C-alpha positions as CSV (number, residue, x, y, z in Angstrom):
1,M,-39.1,3.7,37.9
2,L,-35.0,3.1,36.9
3,S,-34.9,0.5,34.4
4,R,-32.2,0.8,32.0
5,I,-28.3,2.2,32.2
6,V,-26.8,3.9,29.3
7,T,-23.4,4.2,29.5
8,H,-19.9,4.9,27.4
9,N,-18.6,2.4,25.8
10,D,-15.2,2.3,27.2
11,L,-13.6,0.8,30.6
12,D,-15.0,3.9,32.6
13,G,-18.4,3.7,31.3
14,I,-18.2,-0.3,31.8
15,F,-17.4,-0.3,35.2
16,S,-19.9,2.9,36.1
17,A,-22.4,0.5,34.4
18,S,-21.4,-2.0,37.1
19,L,-21.7,0.1,39.9
20,C,-25.3,1.3,39.1
21,S,-26.3,-1.9,38.2
22,A,-25.1,-3.5,41.5
23,I,-26.9,-0.4,43.5
24,H,-30.1,-0.3,41.5
25,G,-30.5,-4.1,40.5
26,I,-30.8,-3.5,36.6
27,D,-29.6,-5.5,34.2
28,E,-30.4,-3.6,30.7
29,V,-27.5,-1.8,29.7
30,E,-26.9,0.2,26.3
31,F,-23.5,1.4,25.1
32,T,-23.0,4.5,22.9
33,G,-20.6,7.5,22.7
34,P,-21.0,11.0,23.8
35,N,-21.8,12.6,20.1
36,A,-24.6,10.1,19.6
37,V,-26.1,11.7,22.7
38,A,-25.4,15.1,22.0
39,N,-27.3,14.7,18.6
40,R,-30.2,13.1,20.3
41,A,-29.5,9.8,18.3
42,V,-30.1,7.9,21.2
43,S,-33.8,7.5,23.0
44,I,-33.2,8.5,26.9
45,T,-36.1,8.7,29.1
46,A,-36.7,9.6,32.7
47,D,-36.6,5.9,33.3
48,D,-32.6,5.9,32.3
49,I,-29.6,6.1,34.3
50,V,-26.9,7.6,32.3
51,C,-23.3,7.5,33.1
52,D,-20.0,9.4,31.6
53,L,-22.1,11.0,29.0
54,P,-23.4,14.7,28.1
55,Y,-26.7,15.2,29.8
56,P,-29.2,13.9,27.3
57,G,-32.2,16.6,28.3
58,E,-34.1,14.0,30.5
59,C,-33.0,11.0,32.7
60,G,-33.7,9.4,35.9
61,L,-29.9,10.0,37.3
62,W,-26.8,11.3,35.4
63,F,-23.3,11.0,36.4
64,D,-20.1,12.7,34.6
65,H,-16.9,14.0,34.9
66,H,-16.5,15.8,31.7
67,A,-16.1,19.6,32.4
68,G,-17.0,20.3,28.9
69,N,-20.8,18.7,29.4
70,A,-20.9,20.9,32.5
71,E,-20.2,24.1,30.5
72,E,-22.7,23.1,27.9
73,L,-25.4,22.9,30.4
74,R,-24.4,26.2,32.0
75,R,-24.4,27.9,28.4
76,L,-28.0,26.9,28.2
77,G,-29.0,28.6,31.5
78,V,-28.8,25.0,33.4
79,D,-26.8,24.3,36.8
80,P,-25.2,21.0,36.1
81,L,-25.3,20.5,39.8
82,S,-28.9,20.7,39.9
83,Q,-29.6,17.6,38.1
84,P,-30.6,14.2,39.7
85,G,-27.4,12.4,40.3
86,R,-24.0,14.0,40.3
87,F,-21.3,16.1,38.1
88,A,-18.1,16.1,39.6
89,Q,-14.4,16.8,37.7
90,E,-12.8,13.6,38.8
91,K,-10.6,11.2,36.8
92,S,-13.4,8.9,36.2
93,C,-17.0,8.6,36.1
94,A,-17.0,5.7,38.2
95,R,-15.1,7.8,40.8
96,V,-18.2,10.2,41.0
97,I,-20.6,7.4,41.3
98,Y,-18.5,5.8,44.0
99,S,-18.6,9.0,45.8
100,Y,-21.9,9.8,45.4
101,Y,-23.0,6.5,46.9
102,Q,-20.4,5.4,49.5
103,N,-22.2,7.0,52.8
104,D,-25.1,4.8,51.8
105,Y,-24.2,2.0,50.2
106,D,-21.8,-0.9,51.7
107,F,-19.5,-1.6,48.8
108,P,-17.1,-4.6,48.8
109,V,-13.5,-3.5,49.7
110,F,-12.6,-4.4,46.1
111,Y,-14.9,-1.9,44.4
112,G,-12.7,1.1,45.6
113,E,-9.8,-0.9,44.2
114,S,-11.4,-1.2,41.0
115,V,-12.1,2.7,40.8
116,R,-8.6,3.4,41.5
117,E,-7.5,1.1,38.6
118,V,-10.4,2.9,36.4
119,D,-9.4,6.6,37.7
120,K,-5.6,5.5,36.3
121,I,-7.0,4.5,32.9
122,D,-9.1,7.3,32.4
123,S,-7.0,9.8,33.3
124,F,-3.7,8.3,31.9
125,D,-2.1,8.8,34.8
126,F,0.8,6.7,34.6
127,A,4.5,7.5,35.8
128,S,6.4,5.9,33.1
129,V,6.0,3.9,30.1
130,A,7.0,0.7,31.7
131,E,4.2,1.2,34.1
132,W,1.6,1.5,31.4
133,R,2.7,-1.3,29.5
134,A,3.2,-3.4,32.5
135,E,0.3,-6.5,32.1
136,T,-1.7,-5.9,35.0
137,P,-5.1,-6.6,35.5
138,V,-6.8,-3.4,34.4
139,R,-4.4,-3.3,31.7
140,I,-5.8,-6.6,30.4
141,I,-9.4,-5.9,31.0
142,N,-9.2,-2.6,29.2
143,D,-7.3,-3.8,26.4
144,S,-9.6,-6.8,25.8
145,L,-12.3,-4.5,25.0
146,K,-10.4,-2.7,22.2
147,C,-10.4,-6.3,20.4
148,A,-11.7,-6.6,16.9
149,F,-15.2,-8.4,17.5
150,R,-16.7,-10.2,15.1
151,D,-20.0,-7.9,15.0
152,R,-21.6,-5.4,17.3
153,E,-23.7,-8.4,19.1
154,A,-20.6,-10.3,20.1
155,E,-19.0,-6.7,21.4
156,G,-22.2,-6.0,23.4
157,A,-22.5,-9.3,24.9
158,Y,-19.0,-9.3,26.1
159,Y,-19.4,-6.0,27.5
160,R,-22.5,-6.7,29.5
161,S,-20.8,-9.7,30.8
162,L,-18.0,-7.7,32.1
163,I,-20.5,-5.3,34.0
164,G,-21.9,-8.6,35.9
165,R,-18.4,-9.9,36.7
166,L,-16.9,-6.6,37.8
167,A,-19.8,-6.2,40.3
168,E,-19.0,-9.3,41.7
169,Q,-15.3,-10.0,41.5
170,S,-12.1,-8.0,41.6
171,M,-10.3,-7.0,38.5
172,A,-7.6,-9.6,39.4
173,E,-10.0,-12.4,39.5
174,V,-11.9,-11.1,36.3
175,A,-8.8,-10.5,34.2
176,Q,-7.8,-14.5,34.7
177,A,-11.4,-15.7,33.0
178,N,-10.7,-17.3,29.8
179,D,-12.4,-15.2,27.5
180,V,-10.8,-12.2,28.8
181,R,-7.7,-13.5,28.1
182,D,-8.4,-14.5,25.1
183,Y,-9.8,-11.1,24.0
184,F,-6.6,-9.6,25.4
185,Q,-4.2,-11.7,23.4
186,A,-6.3,-10.9,20.2
187,Y,-5.8,-7.5,20.7
188,L,-1.8,-7.6,21.0
189,K,-1.8,-9.3,17.6
190,D,-3.8,-6.1,16.2
191,E,-1.6,-4.0,18.5
192,E,1.6,-4.8,16.6
193,K,0.1,-3.8,13.1
194,M,-1.1,-0.7,15.0
195,V,2.5,0.3,15.9
196,E,3.6,0.0,12.3
197,L,0.5,1.9,10.7
198,I,1.0,4.6,13.2
199,R,5.0,4.7,12.1
200,A,3.8,5.1,8.4
201,S,1.0,7.4,9.2
202,S,2.4,10.1,11.6
203,S,4.3,13.4,11.3
204,F,4.5,16.7,13.0
205,H,3.2,20.1,12.3
206,P,6.1,22.5,10.7
207,A,4.9,25.0,13.3
208,D,5.8,22.6,16.2
209,R,9.7,23.1,15.8
210,D,10.2,21.3,19.1
211,R,7.9,18.0,17.8
212,E,6.0,18.1,21.3
213,F,3.1,16.3,19.6
214,A,2.7,14.0,17.1
215,I,-0.4,13.7,14.3
216,I,-1.6,10.5,13.1
217,D,-3.3,10.9,9.8
218,L,-5.4,8.0,8.6
219,T,-7.7,10.2,5.7
220,H,-5.5,8.4,3.1
221,Y,-6.6,5.2,4.0
222,P,-9.8,3.6,1.8
223,K,-10.9,1.4,4.7
224,Q,-11.7,1.7,8.3
225,T,-8.6,1.3,10.6
226,M,-8.4,1.2,14.0
227,V,-5.0,2.7,16.1
228,V,-4.6,3.1,19.7
229,R,-3.6,6.6,19.5
230,N,-1.2,6.4,22.9
231,L,1.2,3.5,21.0
232,A,2.6,6.7,19.5
233,Q,4.5,6.8,22.5
234,I,6.3,3.8,21.8
235,I,7.8,5.5,18.7
236,Y,8.4,9.0,19.8
237,P,9.0,8.5,23.4
238,E,10.1,12.4,23.7
239,I,6.3,13.4,22.6
240,Y,4.0,15.4,24.8
241,G,0.8,14.5,22.9
242,V,-0.6,12.9,20.1
243,F,-3.6,13.8,18.0
244,L,-5.5,11.5,15.4
245,V,-7.5,12.6,12.5
246,Q,-9.5,9.7,10.7
247,N,-12.6,9.8,8.6
248,L,-16.3,8.8,9.7
249,Y,-17.9,5.8,8.5
250,D,-21.4,5.4,7.8
251,R,-22.4,1.5,7.6
252,G,-18.9,0.7,6.6
253,V,-18.9,3.2,4.0
254,K,-16.5,5.8,4.2
255,T,-17.6,9.7,4.7
256,T,-15.5,13.1,3.9
257,N,-16.7,13.9,7.7
258,L,-13.7,13.9,10.3
259,K,-13.3,12.6,13.7
260,V,-10.3,14.4,15.4
261,S,-9.1,13.0,18.8
262,G,-6.2,13.6,21.3
263,S,-4.2,12.7,24.4
264,L,-1.7,13.6,26.5
265,T,1.2,11.4,26.9
266,I,3.4,10.1,30.0
267,R,5.8,12.6,29.6
268,N,3.6,15.5,29.6
269,G,3.2,14.3,33.5
270,K,1.2,17.2,35.4
271,G,1.8,19.8,32.6
272,K,-1.0,22.4,31.9
273,K,-1.8,21.1,28.4
274,D,-5.6,20.4,28.3
275,I,-6.8,18.2,25.1
276,G,-10.7,18.7,26.2
277,E,-10.2,22.5,26.3
278,I,-8.5,22.4,22.7
279,M,-11.7,20.7,21.5
280,R,-14.0,23.1,23.1
281,I,-12.2,26.0,21.6
282,L,-12.4,24.4,18.2
283,N,-15.9,23.6,19.2
284,I,-15.8,20.4,17.8
285,G,-16.5,18.1,20.7
286,D,-15.3,18.0,24.4
287,G,-12.9,16.1,26.9
288,H,-11.0,16.1,30.1
289,P,-7.5,17.5,30.3
290,G,-6.0,14.2,29.7
291,A,-7.9,13.2,26.4
292,G,-10.9,14.7,24.2
293,S,-12.4,14.4,20.7
294,G,-14.6,15.8,18.2
295,Q,-16.1,15.8,14.6
296,I,-15.8,18.0,11.8
297,F,-18.7,17.8,9.0
298,C,-17.4,18.3,5.6
299,D,-19.2,18.6,2.3
300,S,-16.6,17.1,-0.2
301,K,-13.5,15.9,-0.1
302,A,-11.7,18.9,-0.9
303,D,-13.5,20.7,1.7
304,M,-12.5,17.9,4.1
305,E,-8.9,18.4,3.5
306,R,-9.3,22.4,4.1
307,K,-10.8,21.6,6.9
308,K,-8.5,19.0,8.3
309,Q,-5.6,21.4,7.6
310,D,-7.5,24.2,9.4
311,A,-8.0,22.2,12.6
312,L,-4.5,21.1,12.9
313,D,-3.0,24.5,12.3
314,K,-5.5,25.6,15.2
315,I,-4.6,22.8,17.5
316,C,-0.8,23.6,17.1
317,Q,-1.9,27.4,17.6
318,I,-3.8,26.7,20.7
319,W,-1.4,24.1,22.1
320,H,1.7,26.3,22.2
321,S,-0.7,29.3,23.6
322,Q,-1.4,26.6,26.7
323,A,1.1,27.0,29.8
324,A,3.7,24.2,29.4
């Protein structure tokens, strides 16, 4: 019997959980990331619905849209289309779930509108920086998720509350709630600091002569620092992509292990660059064309510096080998 939803801790994961919660009447939700699932750090059983995450080996239903997760299953000799649920390379996992159930479930009209907004956020499908920065309901909700919550419990409680509200209200209605507005405003204050941090910590690879992508390197900071990498577009409107390198932290303690993430910018438009493919070629992670991330494990600080530079060199090579 399906009794829990395990989902990604971003807007796509939250709205995916909202759809599944409404359809199956499930209230228990756990938020996690792809690496935790891939490394079997999360216990998942046949009673769980898994959304926007790698296939865990066992579950009741699996919904996903990341090409790398399907490729990994095929590498293991498993057909991703044979798993319970659905895999499809859509703009969002929410779109996969909506399409899976739309012929059998009488969705409220606003569900379709919400899915279109999640598509836009998850695929970063904006026509201009002005459109991206406009204070729309979906931006308010999405940015409220990036607020610096006082602890994981408060964060989880807010995420769960959004799942219930997004199942019953349009994004325009949800975005008007006092707590959503408060978290959004708190994020905006942090965003100003992020822009200055990016300005101080960003550079371009020497081989990237046309300065097509910016590199944000936070490994020199002693404390854990959060930035939204796409904010680099405010400083460098001419770039086509941005990559962020930062240390992983274990219970608040800085390690020598690295997280590398990247995304395409609005200026890239419908170009052929593929961030997810870069992560897969590096064999460190996954993603989709617009965004991706991975982890690099290091034995020492010196090893970290070597592997960081090697990864950035290879990112530059792969980036310029992809079609323009």
